[in-house]
MDAnalysis code that builds the backbone (N, CA, C; Angstrom):
import MDAnalysis as mda
import numpy as np

u = mda.Universe.empty(402, n_residues=134, atom_resindex=np.repeat(np.arange(134), 3), trajectory=True)
u.add_TopologyAttr("name", ["N", "CA", "C"] * 134)
u.add_TopologyAttr("resid", np.arange(1, 135))
u.add_TopologyAttr("resname", ["MET", "GLU", "LYS", "VAL", "LYS", "VAL", "VAL", "VAL", "GLU", "CYS", "GLY", "LYS", "ASP", "GLY", "LYS", "TYR", "SER", "VAL", "PHE", "MET", "ASP", "CYS", "CYS", "ASP", "TYR", "ASP", "PHE", "GLY", "LEU", "ALA", "GLY", "PHE", "GLY", "ASN", "THR", "ALA", "LYS", "GLU", "ALA", "ILE", "ASP", "ASP", "PHE", "TYR", "ILE", "CYS", "VAL", "GLU", "GLU", "GLU", "LYS", "VAL", "MET", "ARG", "GLU", "LYS", "GLU", "GLY", "LYS", "GLU", "MET", "PRO", "LYS", "LEU", "GLU", "PHE", "ASN", "ILE", "GLN", "TYR", "ASP", "VAL", "SER", "SER", "PHE", "LEU", "ASN", "TYR", "TYR", "ALA", "GLY", "ILE", "LEU", "SER", "LYS", "SER", "GLY", "LEU", "GLU", "ARG", "VAL", "THR", "GLY", "ILE", "ASN", "GLN", "ARG", "GLN", "LEU", "TRP", "TYR", "TYR", "SER", "SER", "GLY", "LYS", "CYS", "ARG", "PRO", "LYS", "ARG", "ASN", "THR", "ILE", "LEU", "GLN", "ILE", "GLN", "ASN", "ASN", "LEU", "HIS", "SER", "PHE", "ALA", "ASN", "GLU", "LEU", "SER", "GLN", "VAL", "HIS", "PHE", "SER"])
u.atoms.positions = np.array([
    [-1.301, -7.935, 23.750],
    [-1.539, -7.594, 21.567],
    [-0.042, -9.224, 20.953],
    [-1.250, -9.411, 20.021],
    [-0.175, -10.826, 19.432],
    [0.613, -10.077, 17.402],
    [1.083, -10.180, 17.511],
    [1.977, -10.025, 15.993],
    [1.771, -10.634, 15.460],
    [1.802, -10.472, 14.056],
    [0.858, -11.776, 12.682],
    [1.706, -10.942, 11.266],
    [2.684, -11.200, 11.118],
    [2.829, -10.905, 10.289],
    [1.619, -11.365, 8.664],
    [2.132, -9.314, 8.156],
    [1.524, -9.559, 6.534],
    [2.538, -9.157, 5.793],
    [2.160, -9.878, 4.404],
    [3.577, -9.735, 3.386],
    [2.733, -9.074, 2.296],
    [3.296, -8.087, 1.968],
    [3.015, -7.005, 1.085],
    [4.111, -8.603, -0.630],
    [3.383, -7.835, -1.786],
    [4.012, -8.564, -3.236],
    [3.006, -8.178, -3.855],
    [3.591, -7.963, -4.861],
    [3.725, -7.732, -6.128],
    [3.905, -8.471, -7.144],
    [2.555, -8.829, -7.716],
    [2.331, -10.213, -8.748],
    [3.140, -9.748, -9.976],
    [3.318, -10.737, -11.464],
    [4.169, -10.723, -12.745],
    [2.527, -9.900, -13.126],
    [1.317, -9.620, -12.443],
    [1.144, -8.856, -13.596],
    [0.807, -7.174, -13.378],
    [1.787, -7.165, -12.158],
    [2.300, -5.488, -11.487],
    [0.714, -5.460, -10.482],
    [0.633, -5.762, -10.275],
    [-0.870, -5.365, -8.661],
    [-0.443, -6.199, -8.055],
    [-0.679, -5.344, -6.660],
    [-0.036, -5.645, -5.702],
    [-1.210, -6.562, -4.027],
    [-0.578, -7.555, -4.058],
    [-2.316, -7.864, -2.431],
    [-0.720, -8.482, -1.601],
    [-2.042, -7.643, -0.307],
    [-1.103, -7.616, 1.571],
    [-2.646, -9.458, 1.877],
    [-1.359, -9.433, 2.562],
    [-2.187, -10.987, 3.369],
    [-1.131, -11.387, 4.643],
    [-1.823, -11.930, 5.618],
    [-2.108, -12.408, 6.495],
    [-1.420, -13.520, 5.964],
    [0.023, -13.762, 6.723],
    [1.122, -14.882, 6.341],
    [0.930, -15.746, 8.149],
    [-0.561, -16.067, 8.258],
    [-0.306, -17.046, 9.437],
    [-1.804, -17.922, 9.308],
    [-2.301, -19.201, 10.515],
    [-3.238, -19.523, 10.264],
    [-3.168, -20.053, 11.557],
    [-3.247, -19.200, 12.128],
    [-3.702, -18.986, 13.941],
    [-4.827, -18.453, 14.075],
    [-6.351, -18.488, 13.391],
    [-7.055, -17.426, 13.663],
    [-8.167, -18.509, 12.907],
    [-9.353, -17.867, 12.897],
    [-11.038, -17.909, 12.274],
    [-10.966, -17.220, 10.544],
    [-10.093, -16.880, 10.561],
    [-10.127, -16.053, 9.278],
    [-8.750, -15.378, 9.370],
    [-9.280, -14.849, 7.737],
    [-7.728, -14.577, 7.202],
    [-8.534, -12.707, 6.693],
    [-7.741, -12.140, 6.347],
    [-7.540, -10.491, 5.473],
    [-6.797, -10.885, 4.978],
    [-6.925, -10.004, 3.175],
    [-6.789, -9.298, 2.293],
    [-6.428, -8.228, 1.430],
    [-5.675, -7.637, 1.611],
    [-5.542, -6.455, 0.523],
    [-5.210, -6.275, -0.989],
    [-6.328, -6.047, -1.689],
    [-5.423, -6.160, -2.583],
    [-5.751, -3.980, -3.550],
    [-4.650, -4.117, -4.048],
    [-4.753, -3.132, -4.928],
    [-3.186, -2.228, -7.354],
    [-4.097, -1.526, -7.177],
    [-3.108, -1.396, -8.099],
    [-1.770, -0.808, -7.859],
    [-1.273, 0.180, -6.751],
    [0.482, -0.185, -6.509],
    [-0.165, -0.397, -4.780],
    [1.069, -0.885, -4.072],
    [1.208, -1.300, -2.276],
    [0.706, -0.595, -1.972],
    [0.548, 1.206, -1.497],
    [-0.554, 2.074, -0.714],
    [-1.748, 1.335, -1.050],
    [-2.117, 1.143, -2.214],
    [-4.021, 1.129, -3.138],
    [-4.243, -0.162, -1.849],
    [-3.014, -1.178, -1.135],
    [-3.282, -2.837, -1.631],
    [-3.356, -3.198, -0.105],
    [-2.136, -1.855, 1.048],
    [-2.049, -1.491, 2.348],
    [-3.601, -0.957, 2.821],
    [-4.272, -0.272, 2.099],
    [-5.651, 0.807, 2.859],
    [-5.616, -0.540, 2.214],
    [-6.128, -1.113, 1.942],
    [-7.328, -2.349, 1.535],
    [-7.676, -3.252, 2.582],
    [-6.430, -2.994, 2.526],
    [-6.266, -4.881, 3.828],
    [-7.160, -4.353, 5.019],
    [-6.380, -2.389, 5.124],
    [-6.649, -2.256, 6.666],
    [-8.512, -2.144, 7.136],
    [-9.079, -1.255, 5.109],
    [-10.640, -1.618, 5.081],
    [-11.523, -2.943, 5.579],
    [-10.553, -3.847, 4.609],
    [-10.668, -5.860, 5.741],
    [-10.614, -5.807, 6.824],
    [-9.997, -5.152, 8.537],
    [-9.731, -5.881, 9.004],
    [-10.234, -4.964, 10.022],
    [-10.939, -3.681, 9.763],
    [-12.238, -2.982, 9.438],
    [-13.668, -3.680, 9.470],
    [-13.202, -3.943, 8.331],
    [-14.735, -4.908, 7.559],
    [-14.657, -6.148, 9.199],
    [-14.000, -7.087, 8.917],
    [-13.707, -8.992, 9.696],
    [-13.986, -7.527, 10.712],
    [-13.728, -7.217, 11.910],
    [-14.086, -6.692, 13.139],
    [-15.570, -6.460, 13.258],
    [-16.444, -5.711, 12.322],
    [-17.624, -5.469, 12.697],
    [-18.561, -6.595, 12.343],
    [-17.876, -7.160, 10.730],
    [-18.272, -8.583, 11.166],
    [-18.819, -9.860, 12.390],
    [-17.647, -9.543, 12.926],
    [-16.978, -10.032, 14.294],
    [-18.140, -9.597, 15.589],
    [-18.514, -8.627, 15.247],
    [-19.138, -7.177, 16.294],
    [-20.690, -8.462, 16.176],
    [-21.283, -8.049, 15.156],
    [-22.417, -8.170, 14.301],
    [-23.109, -10.506, 14.842],
    [-21.881, -10.455, 15.585],
    [-21.518, -12.457, 14.920],
    [-21.088, -12.624, 16.719],
    [-20.822, -11.828, 17.583],
    [-20.777, -11.929, 18.920],
    [-19.771, -12.180, 18.756],
    [-19.125, -11.991, 18.131],
    [-17.675, -12.576, 18.811],
    [-16.401, -11.596, 18.648],
    [-15.271, -11.787, 18.642],
    [-14.328, -11.173, 19.251],
    [-13.762, -10.481, 18.579],
    [-12.871, -9.332, 18.196],
    [-11.702, -9.628, 17.298],
    [-10.646, -9.747, 18.615],
    [-9.619, -10.768, 18.227],
    [-8.926, -10.327, 18.537],
    [-6.850, -8.913, 19.241],
    [-7.250, -8.933, 19.639],
    [-5.558, -7.678, 18.819],
    [-4.628, -7.281, 18.681],
    [-4.112, -7.435, 17.195],
    [-2.828, -8.077, 16.724],
    [-2.861, -7.205, 16.055],
    [-1.656, -6.871, 16.843],
    [-0.203, -5.692, 16.355],
    [0.275, -6.847, 14.415],
    [0.018, -5.382, 13.426],
    [0.542, -6.789, 12.135],
    [1.741, -5.699, 11.891],
    [3.241, -6.934, 11.561],
    [4.204, -6.629, 11.083],
    [4.762, -6.620, 9.827],
    [4.235, -5.450, 9.291],
    [4.203, -5.553, 7.418],
    [5.294, -6.050, 7.196],
    [6.152, -7.067, 5.899],
    [7.390, -7.631, 5.758],
    [6.774, -6.993, 3.961],
    [7.348, -7.161, 2.767],
    [7.516, -6.461, 1.766],
    [8.348, -7.097, 0.590],
    [7.962, -7.615, 0.062],
    [9.348, -7.703, -1.264],
    [10.315, -6.657, -1.869],
    [11.083, -6.952, -2.685],
    [11.265, -5.669, -3.029],
    [10.583, -4.976, -3.715],
    [9.787, -5.717, -4.332],
    [9.483, -4.634, -5.944],
    [8.365, -3.730, -5.266],
    [7.902, -4.470, -4.105],
    [7.030, -2.950, -3.429],
    [7.482, -2.430, -2.206],
    [8.325, -2.694, -1.582],
    [9.177, -1.628, -1.242],
    [9.616, -0.056, -2.097],
    [9.254, -0.768, -2.894],
    [10.792, 0.164, -3.652],
    [9.373, 0.828, -4.688],
    [8.381, 0.048, -4.584],
    [7.504, 1.351, -5.237],
    [6.596, 1.305, -4.292],
    [6.749, 1.303, -2.439],
    [6.364, 2.024, -1.787],
    [6.879, 3.447, -1.848],
    [7.634, 3.332, -1.795],
    [8.762, 4.531, -0.996],
    [9.378, 4.729, -1.775],
    [8.701, 5.022, -3.466],
    [8.945, 5.682, -4.654],
    [9.007, 7.229, -4.110],
    [8.377, 7.740, -4.024],
    [7.471, 9.387, -3.878],
    [8.530, 10.013, -2.643],
    [9.820, 8.920, -1.800],
    [10.175, 9.405, -0.597],
    [12.177, 9.202, -0.836],
    [11.838, 7.618, -2.051],
    [12.552, 7.171, -1.849],
    [13.574, 7.462, -3.398],
    [14.263, 7.690, -3.993],
    [14.632, 7.354, -5.171],
    [15.918, 6.753, -5.061],
    [15.559, 6.499, -7.072],
    [16.755, 5.206, -7.327],
    [18.297, 5.596, -6.716],
    [18.407, 6.864, -7.144],
    [20.127, 7.080, -7.281],
    [20.138, 7.445, -5.624],
    [19.330, 7.882, -4.554],
    [20.140, 7.323, -3.419],
    [19.879, 5.758, -2.289],
    [18.775, 5.401, -3.070],
    [19.012, 3.899, -2.729],
    [19.714, 3.814, -3.576],
    [20.992, 3.978, -4.585],
    [22.209, 3.592, -5.174],
    [22.957, 4.074, -3.810],
    [23.416, 5.108, -3.924],
    [24.121, 4.480, -2.350],
    [23.477, 4.259, -1.250],
    [23.067, 3.881, -0.970],
    [22.621, 3.622, 0.137],
    [22.543, 2.254, 0.398],
    [22.097, 1.478, -0.963],
    [22.286, -0.030, -0.678],
    [23.641, -0.633, -1.970],
    [24.394, 0.582, -2.671],
    [25.284, -0.506, -3.103],
    [24.540, -1.060, -4.708],
    [23.362, -0.534, -4.550],
    [22.575, -1.676, -5.534],
    [22.816, -1.234, -7.123],
    [22.918, -0.579, -8.231],
    [23.409, 0.777, -9.315],
    [21.491, 0.398, -9.688],
    [21.234, 1.942, -9.582],
    [19.286, 2.178, -10.281],
    [19.319, 0.805, -11.341],
    [19.905, 1.327, -12.254],
    [19.397, 0.424, -12.367],
    [18.669, -1.045, -12.362],
    [20.278, -2.104, -11.623],
    [19.153, -3.166, -11.121],
    [17.396, -2.550, -10.533],
    [18.463, -1.521, -9.636],
    [17.119, -1.143, -8.721],
    [15.822, -1.525, -9.539],
    [15.855, 0.004, -10.467],
    [14.282, -0.037, -11.620],
    [13.774, -1.480, -12.119],
    [15.096, -2.238, -12.410],
    [14.030, -4.163, -12.712],
    [13.601, -4.691, -11.795],
    [14.319, -4.972, -10.380],
    [13.966, -5.293, -8.877],
    [12.170, -4.098, -8.991],
    [11.833, -2.853, -8.944],
    [10.553, -1.790, -8.291],
    [9.784, -2.797, -10.069],
    [9.904, -2.643, -11.613],
    [8.971, -2.854, -12.116],
    [9.003, -4.875, -12.458],
    [8.716, -6.002, -10.953],
    [9.336, -7.185, -11.365],
    [8.958, -7.857, -11.975],
    [10.041, -6.978, -13.525],
    [10.346, -7.550, -14.708],
    [11.918, -8.888, -13.856],
    [12.786, -9.040, -12.229],
    [13.458, -9.666, -12.005],
    [13.611, -9.330, -10.598],
    [14.112, -10.339, -10.536],
    [14.116, -10.279, -8.462],
    [15.475, -10.687, -7.969],
    [15.549, -9.978, -6.958],
    [16.869, -9.699, -6.730],
    [17.358, -11.338, -5.956],
    [18.155, -11.521, -6.264],
    [18.675, -13.648, -4.825],
    [18.638, -13.368, -3.475],
    [18.487, -14.213, -2.909],
    [18.495, -13.883, -1.805],
    [19.638, -13.058, -0.481],
    [20.583, -13.868, -1.349],
    [21.865, -12.931, -0.281],
    [21.843, -10.992, -1.287],
    [21.280, -10.560, -2.417],
    [20.540, -9.178, -1.870],
    [20.014, -8.666, -1.726],
    [18.834, -9.701, -1.958],
    [18.443, -9.262, -0.559],
    [18.993, -8.240, 0.276],
    [19.341, -9.509, 0.955],
    [19.887, -9.410, 2.785],
    [20.930, -7.572, 2.615],
    [21.561, -7.395, 1.563],
    [22.485, -6.398, 0.998],
    [21.585, -5.606, 1.161],
    [20.454, -5.834, 0.340],
    [19.455, -3.961, 0.497],
    [19.045, -3.827, 1.672],
    [18.462, -4.858, 2.269],
    [17.898, -4.939, 4.383],
    [18.613, -4.264, 5.018],
    [20.395, -4.635, 4.780],
    [21.027, -4.513, 5.592],
    [21.275, -3.519, 5.827],
    [21.712, -2.881, 4.664],
    [21.357, -1.193, 4.513],
    [21.199, -0.026, 3.976],
    [19.607, -0.666, 4.511],
    [18.484, 1.372, 4.749],
    [18.672, 1.001, 6.586],
    [18.248, -1.220, 7.011],
    [18.774, -0.828, 8.080],
    [20.206, 0.757, 8.784],
    [20.682, 0.040, 8.279],
    [22.150, 0.255, 8.749],
    [21.280, 2.223, 8.304],
    [21.330, 2.772, 7.153],
    [21.268, 3.609, 7.192],
    [20.566, 3.978, 8.303],
    [19.374, 3.347, 8.105],
    [17.853, 4.346, 9.683],
    [18.893, 4.170, 10.751],
    [19.233, 3.623, 11.203],
    [20.003, 3.641, 12.224],
    [21.096, 5.196, 12.466],
    [21.218, 5.406, 11.225],
    [22.547, 6.196, 11.181],
    [21.781, 7.927, 11.305],
    [20.877, 7.698, 11.062],
    [19.738, 8.947, 10.572],
    [18.778, 8.857, 11.784],
    [18.820, 7.546, 12.901],
    [17.975, 8.154, 14.389],
    [18.963, 8.135, 14.975],
    [20.356, 8.599, 14.846],
    [21.427, 8.898, 15.378],
    [21.231, 10.982, 15.049],
    [20.629, 11.009, 14.633],
    [20.885, 12.669, 14.145],
    [20.073, 13.840, 15.060],
    [20.944, 15.514, 15.696],
    [20.312, 15.287, 16.317],
    [20.401, 17.166, 16.587],
    [19.562, 17.948, 16.469],
    [20.381, 19.791, 15.481],
    [20.426, 19.908, 16.750],
    [20.987, 21.465, 16.735],
    [21.580, 22.424, 17.880],
    [20.351, 23.459, 17.012],
])
């Protein structure tokens, strides 16, 4: 199974897009929506449509594993129902107001801020993976 990078982005218009970030195939896949979830769901509909179309043409669909990567705005919006801004402030060290700016797309974080958010989220996820109940 081949791994393919899939990017979720929020546009300046507040709409979301999801697309394959490679040119190694004779097809491209994309999804669009008003939310990151809608765009991701649309992307997977596109995957299924491509499978059907290729089958009708007698072509085999390569077995792909999608590695979904978010821009900060898309991530914050996709997980908004699970991760509150106050919780994210505690985990990432980025204040809530700044997180709101990032999630709205009004402001894009600098590379070092993106890495801070990513590294702190990974540390938190690792910490959670160590939790055991008796």
